[in-house]
All heavy atoms as an XYZ file, in Angstrom:
711
protein
N       0.627     16.104     -4.836
C       0.980     17.432     -4.268
C       1.168     17.313     -2.815
O       0.349     16.642     -2.117
C      -0.101     18.400     -4.669
C      -0.538     19.345     -3.533
S      -1.847     20.528     -3.864
C      -2.590     20.125     -5.395
N       2.217     17.911     -2.187
C       2.365     17.871     -0.801
C       1.407     18.934     -0.127
O       1.200     19.933     -0.613
C       3.787     18.312     -0.348
N       0.748     18.548      1.017
C      -0.217     19.445      1.615
C       0.234     20.010      2.838
O       0.381     21.243      2.971
C      -1.515     18.665      1.769
C      -2.524     19.542      2.499
C      -2.102     18.113      0.486
N       0.614     19.214      3.921
C       1.094     19.774      5.099
C       2.160     18.807      5.677
O       2.356     17.705      5.275
C      -0.052     19.768      6.167
C      -1.119     20.657      5.727
C      -0.626     18.323      6.333
N       2.916     19.380      6.698
C       3.855     18.591      7.487
C       3.392     18.737      8.945
O       3.259     19.918      9.379
C       5.260     19.084      7.251
C       6.233     18.203      8.098
C       7.671     18.635      7.879
N       8.353     18.084      6.838
C       8.686     16.812      6.599
N       8.186     15.985      7.447
N       9.473     16.404      5.661
N       3.008     17.652      9.529
C       2.427     17.777     10.916
C       3.136     16.767     11.865
O       3.201     15.599     11.467
C       0.931     17.632     10.851
N       3.451     17.256     13.060
C       3.849     16.324     14.171
C       4.860     15.253     13.742
O       4.701     14.102     14.111
C       2.614     15.666     14.754
C       1.697     16.656     15.430
C       0.583     16.090     16.113
N      -0.360     17.177     16.488
C      -1.590     16.917     16.643
N      -2.159     15.852     16.529
N      -2.284     17.964     17.045
N       5.806     15.588     12.989
C       6.784     14.591     12.631
C       6.459     13.605     11.586
O       7.334     12.800     11.155
N       5.318     13.690     11.017
C       4.954     12.817      9.991
C       5.417     13.338      8.665
O       5.695     14.545      8.538
C       3.325     12.647      9.847
C       2.727     12.008     11.070
C       1.988     12.730     12.038
C       2.846     10.593     11.275
C       1.489     12.130     13.098
C       2.351      9.994     12.285
C       1.662     10.741     13.264
O       1.099     10.089     14.336
N       5.440     12.538      7.684
C       5.851     13.010      6.352
C       4.669     13.809      5.842
O       3.543     13.748      6.192
C       6.135     11.768      5.487
C       7.110     10.860      6.034
C       8.104     10.465      5.061
N       9.243      9.887      5.826
C       9.934      8.842      5.411
N       9.572      8.257      4.343
N      10.848      8.354      6.178
N       4.966     14.646      4.772
C       3.945     15.477      4.251
C       2.721     14.708      3.729
O       2.870     13.582      3.162
C       4.597     16.234      3.100
C       6.004     16.121      3.324
C       6.264     14.774      4.047
N       1.538     15.164      3.948
C       0.330     14.566      3.459
C       0.331     14.694      1.937
O       0.827     15.676      1.400
C      -0.926     15.250      4.050
N      -0.329     13.750      1.212
C      -0.427     13.881     -0.158
C      -1.843     13.852     -0.557
O      -2.709     13.081     -0.033
C       0.268     12.663     -0.923
C       1.688     12.418     -0.501
C       2.618     13.401     -0.988
N       2.792     13.312     -2.416
C       3.511     14.130     -3.162
N       4.231     15.015     -2.570
N       3.502     13.950     -4.442
N      -2.353     14.695     -1.392
C      -3.629     14.796     -1.887
C      -3.717     14.087     -3.272
O      -3.036     14.537     -4.171
C      -4.094     16.271     -2.063
C      -5.474     16.424     -2.648
C      -6.598     16.215     -1.802
C      -5.585     16.827     -4.018
C      -7.868     16.455     -2.323
C      -6.818     16.982     -4.471
C      -7.990     16.757     -3.671
O      -9.228     16.944     -4.111
N      -4.579     13.080     -3.387
C      -4.823     12.444     -4.656
C      -6.191     12.939     -5.266
O      -7.261     12.849     -4.570
C      -4.886     11.031     -4.528
C      -3.560     10.264     -3.969
C      -3.756      8.839     -3.914
C      -2.337     10.730     -4.836
N      -6.191     13.560     -6.423
C      -7.458     14.014     -6.931
C      -8.243     12.848     -7.246
O      -7.669     11.694     -7.394
C      -7.059     14.879     -8.245
O      -6.519     13.991     -9.143
C      -6.200     15.995     -7.870
N      -9.487     13.047     -7.681
C     -10.343     11.880     -8.138
C      -9.639     11.202     -9.348
O      -9.769      9.923     -9.514
C     -11.737     12.480     -8.406
C     -11.823     13.678     -7.461
C     -10.355     14.198     -7.441
N      -9.081     11.956    -10.204
C      -8.365     11.366    -11.319
C      -7.197     10.579    -10.950
O      -6.937      9.477    -11.523
C      -7.962     12.513    -12.296
C      -9.083     13.225    -12.995
C      -9.776     14.268    -12.070
O      -9.090     14.697    -11.032
O     -10.889     14.709    -12.331
N      -6.388     10.971     -9.949
C      -5.336     10.273     -9.462
C      -5.813      8.944     -8.783
O      -5.203      7.816     -9.046
C      -4.556     11.022     -8.326
C      -3.810     12.311     -8.865
O      -3.481     12.292     -9.971
O      -3.682     13.186     -8.029
N      -6.935      9.020     -8.038
C      -7.499      7.852     -7.448
C      -7.876      6.812     -8.467
O      -7.615      5.633     -8.307
C      -8.701      8.234     -6.503
C      -9.349      7.065     -5.982
C      -8.224      9.092     -5.319
N      -8.506      7.235     -9.536
C      -8.949      6.378    -10.651
C      -7.667      5.657    -11.258
O      -7.702      4.496    -11.576
C      -9.794      7.195    -11.607
N      -6.739      6.540    -11.515
C      -5.501      5.940    -12.122
C      -4.839      4.890    -11.181
O      -4.499      3.754    -11.648
C      -4.564      7.141    -12.474
C      -3.357      6.637    -13.300
C      -2.442      7.890    -13.763
N      -2.440      9.018    -12.812
C      -2.991     10.205    -13.137
N      -3.644     10.425    -14.201
N      -2.871     11.185    -12.116
N      -4.711      5.216     -9.947
C      -4.109      4.202     -8.974
C      -4.983      2.968     -8.887
O      -4.488      1.909     -8.895
C      -3.877      4.916     -7.587
C      -3.477      3.834     -6.556
C      -2.775      6.003     -7.671
N      -6.332      3.266     -8.728
C      -7.204      2.093     -8.632
C      -7.153      1.131     -9.826
O      -7.219      0.001     -9.815
N      -7.058      1.782    -10.976
C      -6.861      0.991    -12.327
C      -5.593      0.215    -12.277
O      -5.585     -0.909    -12.711
N      -4.493      0.831    -11.861
C      -3.216      0.139    -11.742
C      -3.296     -1.020    -10.822
O      -2.821     -2.140    -11.169
C      -2.087      1.173    -11.294
C      -0.680      0.484    -11.195
C       0.053      0.209    -12.257
C      -0.389      0.114     -9.901
C       1.246     -0.383    -12.091
C       0.813     -0.573     -9.722
C       1.682     -0.723    -10.807
N      -3.861     -0.750     -9.688
C      -3.904     -1.931     -8.626
C      -4.745     -3.016     -9.175
O      -4.352     -4.223     -9.076
C      -4.522     -1.404     -7.318
C      -3.553     -0.457     -6.537
C      -4.378      0.211     -5.432
C      -2.315     -1.242     -6.010
N      -5.914     -2.745     -9.776
C      -6.727     -3.756    -10.302
C      -6.120     -4.543    -11.496
O      -6.342     -5.744    -11.670
C      -8.128     -3.093    -10.886
N      -5.253     -3.827    -12.203
C      -4.605     -4.528    -13.307
C      -3.325     -5.279    -12.994
O      -2.658     -5.926    -13.793
C      -4.271     -3.497    -14.402
N      -2.888     -5.116    -11.753
C      -1.636     -5.699    -11.254
C      -2.007     -6.807    -10.252
O      -2.267     -6.578     -9.144
C      -0.710     -4.677    -10.673
O      -0.543     -3.611    -11.503
C       0.640     -5.217    -10.300
N      -1.894     -8.065    -10.634
C      -2.179     -9.239     -9.714
C      -1.147     -9.159     -8.604
O      -0.061     -8.823     -8.805
C      -1.954    -10.389    -10.586
C      -1.823    -10.058    -11.986
C      -1.432     -8.530    -12.012
N      -1.599     -9.538     -7.398
C      -0.723     -9.599     -6.287
C       0.528    -10.444     -6.503
O       1.574    -10.077     -6.198
C      -1.355    -10.179     -5.031
C      -0.486    -10.346     -3.911
C      -0.047     -9.255     -3.148
C       0.038    -11.604     -3.588
C       0.789     -9.383     -2.081
C       1.008    -11.739     -2.519
C       1.380    -10.609     -1.865
N       0.427    -11.551     -7.218
C       1.526    -12.390     -7.481
C       2.611    -11.746     -8.235
O       3.881    -12.053     -7.999
C       1.033    -13.689     -8.237
C       0.203    -14.612     -7.326
O       0.347    -14.545     -6.102
O      -0.542    -15.393     -7.885
N       2.302    -10.782     -9.022
C       3.298    -10.023     -9.727
C       4.090     -9.181     -8.895
O       5.344     -9.063     -8.935
C       2.628     -9.207    -10.847
C       3.683     -8.454    -11.763
C       2.849     -7.786    -12.918
O       1.919     -8.280    -13.482
O       3.373     -6.715    -13.238
N       3.404     -8.564     -7.877
C       4.195     -7.700     -6.874
C       4.686     -8.533     -5.813
O       5.828     -8.208     -5.323
C       3.133     -6.622     -6.262
O       2.664     -5.781     -7.261
N       3.989     -9.460     -5.335
C       4.438    -10.374     -4.139
C       5.713    -11.066     -4.457
O       6.492    -11.457     -3.487
N       6.068    -11.335     -5.695
C       7.244    -12.143     -5.945
C       8.556    -11.311     -5.677
O       9.609    -11.813     -5.433
C       7.287    -12.657     -7.453
C       7.358    -11.563     -8.453
C       7.147    -12.236     -9.844
N       6.766    -11.282    -10.799
C       7.666    -10.877    -11.728
N       8.859    -11.381    -11.855
N       7.204     -9.902    -12.577
N       8.363    -10.076     -5.463
C       9.454     -9.130     -5.113
C       9.679     -9.011     -3.665
O      10.601     -8.351     -3.139
C       9.304     -7.734     -5.731
C       9.175     -7.794     -7.171
N      10.230     -8.009     -8.055
C       8.085     -7.694     -8.009
C       9.896     -7.982     -9.263
N       8.575     -7.809     -9.314
N       8.851     -9.603     -2.873
C       8.961     -9.575     -1.355
C      10.264    -10.204     -0.891
O      10.563    -11.316     -1.232
C       7.760    -10.387     -0.725
C       7.714    -10.347      0.743
C       7.285     -9.314      1.459
C       8.268    -11.429      1.471
C       7.276     -9.382      2.869
C       8.247    -11.455      2.918
C       7.791    -10.469      3.485
O       7.702    -10.516      4.930
N      10.969     -9.467     -0.005
C      12.282     -9.844      0.444
C      12.366     -9.521      1.873
O      12.695     -8.397      2.238
C      13.327     -9.218     -0.407
C      14.841     -9.652     -0.008
O      14.946    -10.158      1.136
O      15.667     -9.364     -0.805
N      12.020    -10.519      2.726
C      12.028    -10.168      4.245
C      13.408     -9.807      4.699
O      13.460     -8.996      5.629
C      11.414    -11.349      4.955
O      12.174    -12.453      4.849
N      14.411    -10.398      4.117
C      15.821    -10.103      4.579
C      16.073     -8.621      4.356
O      16.574     -7.882      5.138
C      16.737    -11.010      3.891
O      16.472    -12.300      4.235
C      18.264    -10.665      4.429
N      15.777     -8.114      3.179
C      16.108     -6.770      2.780
C      15.235     -5.754      3.687
O      15.629     -4.717      4.108
C      15.800     -6.410      1.341
N      13.951     -6.190      3.868
C      13.043     -5.313      4.720
C      13.544     -5.279      6.159
O      13.542     -4.224      6.874
C      11.652     -5.877      4.619
C      11.082     -5.706      3.277
S       9.464     -6.337      3.059
C       8.431     -5.312      4.164
N      14.019     -6.398      6.664
C      14.574     -6.431      8.037
C      15.841     -5.489      8.064
O      16.023     -4.756      8.998
C      14.938     -7.857      8.453
C      15.269     -8.033      9.925
C      15.367     -9.482     10.332
N      14.374    -10.337      9.907
C      13.169    -10.350     10.406
N      12.804     -9.660     11.371
N      12.285    -11.306      9.940
N      16.667     -5.554      7.041
C      17.860     -4.720      7.037
C      17.541     -3.209      6.995
O      18.175     -2.452      7.531
C      18.716     -5.019      5.757
O      19.230     -6.320      5.885
N      16.345     -2.926      6.462
C      15.917     -1.574      6.283
C      15.143     -1.157      7.501
O      14.577     -0.071      7.596
C      15.128     -1.366      5.076
N      15.036     -2.084      8.466
C      14.271     -1.868      9.751
C      12.824     -1.572      9.504
O      12.183     -0.660     10.152
C      15.007     -0.830     10.555
C      16.402     -1.218     10.989
C      17.141     -0.243     11.878
O      16.505      0.906     12.137
O      18.303     -0.531     12.203
N      12.236     -2.244      8.558
C      10.739     -2.132      8.341
C      10.071     -2.874      9.546
O      10.446     -4.016      9.858
C      10.320     -2.748      6.951
C      11.105     -2.126      5.825
C       8.850     -2.603      6.760
C      10.895     -0.615      5.637
N       9.004     -2.327     10.196
C       8.465     -2.927     11.281
C       7.418     -4.019     10.817
O       7.071     -4.008      9.612
C       7.752     -1.859     12.209
C       6.732     -1.089     11.572
N       5.411     -1.497     11.472
C       6.696      0.110     10.972
C       4.730     -0.639     10.885
N       5.426      0.413     10.548
N       6.924     -4.728     11.803
C       5.863     -5.715     11.599
C       6.233     -6.803     10.603
O       5.471     -7.348      9.845
C       4.533     -5.094     11.188
C       3.915     -4.073     12.100
C       2.703     -3.497     11.514
C       3.676     -4.729     13.414
N       7.556     -7.229     10.677
C       8.062     -8.383      9.841
C       7.827     -9.678     10.658
O       7.755     -9.564     11.846
C       9.489     -8.096      9.570
C       9.931     -7.064      8.536
C      11.360     -6.881      8.456
C       9.297     -7.386      7.219
N       7.809    -10.751      9.866
C       7.685    -12.078     10.586
C       8.972    -12.210     11.397
O      10.074    -11.728     11.076
C       7.619    -13.059      9.341
C       7.908    -12.313      8.195
C       7.818    -10.828      8.414
N       8.771    -12.911     12.535
C       9.864    -13.168     13.410
C      10.943    -14.186     12.835
O      12.083    -14.164     13.279
C       9.411    -13.612     14.819
C       8.522    -12.590     15.461
C       9.329    -11.328     15.752
O      10.491    -11.352     16.357
N       8.849    -10.189     15.392
N      10.535    -15.004     11.968
C      11.439    -16.032     11.455
C      11.038    -16.384      9.988
O       9.957    -16.038      9.485
C      11.338    -17.275     12.249
O      10.087    -17.984     12.066
N      12.016    -17.010      9.281
C      11.780    -17.394      7.934
C      10.538    -18.340      7.771
O       9.857    -18.330      6.713
C      12.987    -18.070      7.351
N      10.216    -19.116      8.804
C       9.060    -20.020      8.672
C       7.750    -19.236      8.654
O       6.730    -19.846      8.294
C       9.046    -21.032      9.883
O       8.994    -20.305     11.055
C      10.249    -21.902      9.794
N       7.752    -17.986      9.073
C       6.520    -17.166      9.134
C       6.353    -16.355      7.836
O       5.283    -15.738      7.689
C       6.485    -16.256     10.281
C       6.539    -16.924     11.682
C       6.615    -15.959     12.782
O       6.461    -14.837     12.562
O       6.835    -16.407     13.963
N       7.247    -16.392      6.905
C       7.207    -15.522      5.718
C       5.893    -15.920      4.920
O       5.301    -15.088      4.374
C       8.420    -15.804      4.844
C       8.231    -15.202      3.481
C       9.640    -15.038      5.505
N       5.567    -17.249      4.863
C       4.302    -17.637      4.058
C       3.106    -16.976      4.598
O       2.316    -16.413      3.839
N       2.909    -16.884      5.899
C       1.735    -16.283      6.587
C       1.876    -14.749      6.339
O       0.842    -14.105      6.235
C       1.509    -16.724      7.966
O       2.625    -16.247      8.695
N       3.076    -14.225      6.326
C       3.212    -12.820      6.180
C       2.897    -12.436      4.732
O       2.127    -11.446      4.500
C       4.723    -12.372      6.402
C       4.864    -10.871      6.482
O       4.071    -10.290      7.243
O       5.852    -10.421      5.925
N       3.217    -13.233      3.763
C       2.769    -13.085      2.448
C       1.288    -13.081      2.271
O       0.640    -12.350      1.623
C       3.471    -14.036      1.408
C       4.794    -13.636      0.846
C       5.581    -14.807      0.150
C       4.762    -12.386      0.099
N       0.637    -14.042      3.015
C      -0.787    -14.080      3.026
C      -1.474    -12.804      3.585
O      -2.385    -12.340      3.010
N      -0.878    -12.301      4.599
C      -1.335    -11.058      5.187
C      -1.120     -9.912      4.138
O      -1.938     -9.024      4.083
C      -0.591    -10.732      6.518
C      -1.055     -9.497      7.186
O      -2.311     -9.299      7.275
N      -0.100     -8.637      7.714
N      -0.003     -9.827      3.542
C       0.331     -8.798      2.585
C      -0.691     -8.903      1.414
O      -1.176     -7.905      0.899
C       1.742     -8.990      2.046
C       2.287     -7.941      1.114
C       2.195     -6.488      1.767
C       3.695     -8.264      0.685
N      -0.960    -10.134      0.949
C      -2.011    -10.337     -0.141
C      -3.354     -9.784      0.348
O      -3.993     -9.041     -0.440
C      -2.193    -11.795     -0.501
C      -3.211    -12.088     -1.499
C      -3.459    -13.552     -1.717
N      -2.260    -14.183     -2.180
C      -1.898    -14.310     -3.518
N      -2.592    -13.746     -4.401
N      -0.756    -14.927     -3.850
N      -3.763    -10.140      1.611
C      -5.004     -9.588      2.059
C      -5.062     -8.068      2.078
O      -6.066     -7.493      1.650
C      -5.240    -10.138      3.521
C      -6.472     -9.625      4.182
N      -7.835    -10.011      3.900
C      -6.525     -8.720      5.191
C      -8.661     -9.312      4.540
N      -7.924     -8.604      5.414
N      -4.011     -7.469      2.540
C      -3.903     -5.955      2.554
C      -3.938     -5.358      1.206
O      -4.561     -4.342      0.902
C      -2.651     -5.516      3.296
C      -2.633     -5.920      4.770
C      -3.798     -5.300      5.526
N      -3.656     -5.729      6.931
C      -4.664     -5.894      7.738
N      -5.827     -5.749      7.270
N      -4.497     -6.376      8.927
N      -3.343     -5.991      0.192
C      -3.272     -5.595     -1.181
C      -4.705     -5.583     -1.703
O      -5.114     -4.688     -2.386
C      -2.331     -6.366     -1.909
C      -2.126     -6.018     -3.392
C      -1.137     -5.077     -3.751
C      -2.849     -6.575     -4.431
C      -0.983     -4.597     -4.931
C      -2.635     -6.198     -5.728
C      -1.678     -5.207     -6.038
O      -1.473     -4.833     -7.269
N      -5.382     -6.695     -1.497
C      -6.799     -6.796     -1.941
C      -7.663     -5.864     -1.325
O      -8.555     -5.224     -2.021
C      -7.323     -8.307     -1.677
C      -6.519     -9.303     -2.587
C      -6.782    -10.703     -2.124
O      -7.400    -10.940     -1.019
O      -6.316    -11.607     -2.842
N      -7.476     -5.528     -0.066
C      -8.243     -4.384      0.605
C      -7.989     -3.082     -0.033
O      -8.872     -2.318     -0.222
C      -7.944     -4.364      2.157
C      -8.461     -5.449      2.992
C      -8.115     -5.163      4.384
O      -7.053     -4.627      4.788
O      -8.971     -5.624      5.274
N      -6.704     -2.822     -0.266
C      -6.365     -1.589     -0.830
C      -6.881     -1.425     -2.237
O      -7.393     -0.388     -2.597
C      -4.757     -1.440     -0.859
C      -4.272     -0.064     -1.396
C      -4.602      1.022     -0.357
C      -2.672     -0.196     -1.538
N      -6.885     -2.524     -3.032
C      -7.476     -2.468     -4.357
C      -8.947     -2.172     -4.277
O      -9.416     -1.294     -5.092
C      -7.170     -3.799     -5.067
O      -5.742     -4.016     -5.102
C      -7.764     -3.809     -6.479
N      -9.701     -2.817     -3.448
C     -11.057     -2.578     -3.232
C     -11.372     -1.181     -2.799
O     -12.315     -0.472     -3.292
C     -11.709     -3.601     -2.232
C     -11.949     -4.964     -2.851
C     -12.757     -5.841     -1.877
N     -12.261     -6.012     -0.526
C     -11.322     -6.893     -0.220
N     -10.914     -7.775     -1.087
N     -10.917     -7.030      1.073
N     -10.551     -0.623     -1.839
C     -10.767      0.702     -1.398
C     -10.596      1.758     -2.531
O     -11.473      2.590     -2.666
C      -9.794      1.061     -0.239
C      -9.862      2.438      0.339
C     -10.966      2.804      1.086
C      -8.950      3.376     -0.051
C     -10.992      4.042      1.533
C      -9.104      4.620      0.443
C     -10.109      5.016      1.253
O     -10.159      6.261      1.692
N      -9.560      1.628     -3.310
C      -9.302      2.516     -4.350
C     -10.383      2.408     -5.371
O     -10.824      3.368     -5.988
C      -7.851      2.428     -5.055
C      -6.877      3.326     -4.378
C      -6.204      2.860     -3.188
C      -6.609      4.545     -4.831
C      -5.281      3.652     -2.552
C      -5.650      5.361     -4.186
C      -4.997      4.940     -3.071
N     -10.808      1.214     -5.768
C     -11.883      1.018     -6.661
C     -13.181      1.695     -6.276
O     -13.813      2.503     -7.024
C     -12.093     -0.491     -6.872
O     -13.158     -0.665     -7.732
N     -13.575      1.458     -5.013
C     -14.872      2.122     -4.445
C     -14.634      3.597     -4.496
O     -15.663      4.335     -4.752
C     -15.095      1.571     -3.010
N     -13.500      4.089     -3.980
C     -13.355      5.547     -3.968
C     -13.338      6.163     -5.335
O     -13.980      7.223     -5.594
C     -11.990      5.886     -3.318
O     -12.056      5.209     -2.014
C     -11.857      7.361     -3.074
N     -12.749      5.518     -6.333
C     -12.810      5.986     -7.723
C     -14.185      5.943     -8.279
O     -14.615      6.936     -8.926
C     -11.922      5.136     -8.584
N     -14.972      4.931     -7.996
C     -16.332      4.768     -8.408
C     -17.204      5.966     -7.890
O     -18.002      6.556     -8.622
C     -16.933      3.442     -8.069
O     -16.220      2.440     -8.722
C     -18.403      3.337     -8.436
N     -16.826      6.359     -6.669
C     -17.671      7.477     -6.035
C     -17.082      8.813     -6.487
O     -17.763      9.821     -6.144
C     -17.475      7.346     -4.449
N     -16.027      8.824     -7.184
C     -15.461     10.119     -7.668
C     -14.877     10.911     -6.629
O     -14.784     12.184     -6.643
N     -14.331     10.226     -5.502
C     -13.796     10.945     -4.418
C     -12.213     11.093     -4.549
O     -11.638     10.340     -5.269
C     -14.125     10.272     -3.106
C     -15.573     10.384     -2.810
O     -16.216     11.351     -3.252
O     -16.071      9.490     -2.025
N     -11.725     12.026     -3.806
C     -10.302     12.203     -3.592
C      -9.857     11.516     -2.415
O     -10.611     10.989     -1.580
C      -9.929     13.674     -3.525
N      -8.502     11.315     -2.195
C      -7.923     10.705     -1.052
C      -6.763     11.517     -0.518
O      -5.956     12.143     -1.304
C      -7.346      9.310     -1.370
C      -8.561      8.322     -1.732
C      -6.470      8.783     -0.253
C      -8.099      6.947     -2.116
N      -6.657     11.709      0.744
C      -5.508     12.342      1.396
C      -4.773     11.276      2.051
O      -5.289     10.511      2.888
C      -5.872     13.474      2.403
C      -4.581     13.974      3.184
C      -6.687     14.542      1.689
N      -3.471     11.103      1.698
C      -2.565     10.020      2.305
C      -1.625     10.701      3.175
O      -1.095     11.770      3.012
C      -1.714      9.442      1.146
C      -2.435      8.653      0.102
C      -1.412      8.313     -0.988
C      -3.114      7.393      0.659
N      -1.518     10.030      4.437
C      -0.446     10.514      5.336
C       0.244      9.225      5.859
O      -0.347      8.450      6.551
C      -1.067     11.319      6.492
C       0.038     11.725      7.419
S      -0.604     12.792      8.734
C      -0.437     14.347      8.026
N       1.441      9.045      5.415
C       2.270      7.959      5.836
C       3.173      8.339      7.029
O       3.754      9.346      7.031
C       3.110      7.405      4.683
C       2.280      7.050      3.420
C       3.123      6.652      2.266
C       1.239      6.045      3.650
N       3.285      7.359      7.898
C       4.199      7.599      9.053
C       5.389      6.700      8.948
O       5.386      5.772      8.215
C       3.442      7.262     10.369
O       3.054      5.974     10.351
C       2.270      8.194     10.530
């Protein structure tokens, strides 16, 4: 559900505790390698996604960073679901 639109950011999203549990379960059941194989730095660069590696030789370390962030996100959703909490997302 959209909650607010503030200062040029996209609308905030409210995830109920049930939503959080569903997302947490999905992340836990989806190994990084399954998602990571779709990584395409060329397509991301064309879409002007920020924080990309500067060269093709840095893609390996970028994938390592992406794996680390994925694991952090999985742990965060798992802990939040275990606590029965909701999450408000605001993406910029």
